[in-house]
N, C-alpha and C positions, 0 to 999 in steps of 0.2 A: 688537238692542244689550245686552240682558238675556244672552246666551251669551258676549258679552264679558267683560262684567262678572262673569260668574259663573269663569271661565276665569281671568281676575286675580287675583280676590278669593277663590275657592274658591266652596264651597256655602254658605257663610255669610254671601255676597255682601254685602247693606248694611252689616252691623257691622263685616266687616272693612275697607272701603270707608272707614265712618265713623270706625275707629281710626287707620286710616293718614292720613286729613286731618288729624286732632288730632295726631297724629306730625311731620306736616309742618308744619303750623302753632306748635307747639312749636319746631322748629328752627327756623324764620324770626323767631320773635319771639327764641329765643337768640342767634339771629343781632343782631337788633338791638340785642339789651341787651349783648352785647361790644362794640358799635361805640358804645355810649354810657359804655360802662368801666364797666356794672353787673353785670361779670361773676358775682359771687355769685348775683343774680338767676337767671343763663342755667343754672349749675349744674346745679340740680334737674330743670331742663325737661329737657336731655340724658338727666341719669338715667334720668329716667321713659323716656325713649323705648329706652335700653339695657335696663331693666326688663320693657320690652314686646318684647324681641326686633325693633327695627326692621329693615326689610331694607336699608338702606343702611348705609355707613360714617360719615356725616356726624357724627351725636352722639359715636361713639366716637373718632372721629381731634380734636373739637374739646374732649372733656374730656381726651385725653391731651396736648393742647397746653398748655390749662389748668393739668392737675396737674403738666406739667412744669416748667410758668415759677413754680411755687408750691413746687417743691422737694418736692412729696407723692407720693413715689416709689411708694406701697404705693398707693394709689387707682389712680395710672398705671398700675401692673403689673396691678390688679385689672382694670382696664377693659381691657386689652391683652390680658390672658388670655380674656374673654371674646370678644374680637375676632376672635383669632387661632383660635378654637373655631369660630364663625361664618364667618369669609370666610379658610377653612383654605387657599387658592388664593392667599390675598395677600399677597406678600414681605413688604409693607409694614409690616405690624403683627408680622410676626414681628420683624424686624428692628428695629423701634423698642424692643419688646420687651426684645431682648437687649440692647441699648444703655441703655436704663433701668435694668436689673438690675445691668447694670456702674455707672451712676451712683449710685445706690444703695448699693453697695458700699463704693465709693469715700468716698462721705459716710460712711458707718458706719467705714470705718476712721481716716477724719480727726478722728471725733468722738471715736474711742477714742486717738486719738495725741494729742490735745488733754488729756484728762481726766488720761493717763498724765504729760503734761510740766507739768502742773501740779504743784508741790510745796506741799500744805496745810501742813507746818510753815512752808515760807519767810512766811508772812506775819505770822506770831506774835513778829516780834522786837522 
């Protein structure tokens, strides 16, 4: 059994296993918080897993979905850049990153056009 644990978790063994278990627990807790509508509490749990370089895509995917729904494109791009580096063979993250960049550019263009179409002198009549 020890041999299997070392092959999965490396020479540091127990520490890595404990870290993985804590990360898994954060993912599960994050899921439950999201289901309960407490998304703001789930975000730091997923962010911690990303910071710790979690081996699976779950926290990256959840954060991308959350940030997209809030139109927080810079945060979504930050997470997706990390995901594309970590999971270089996963085209899902790459495609989502390109779409997010396009959405951000569109939102910025619309914001700029809105600012240009507003004539401040028109309000002073």
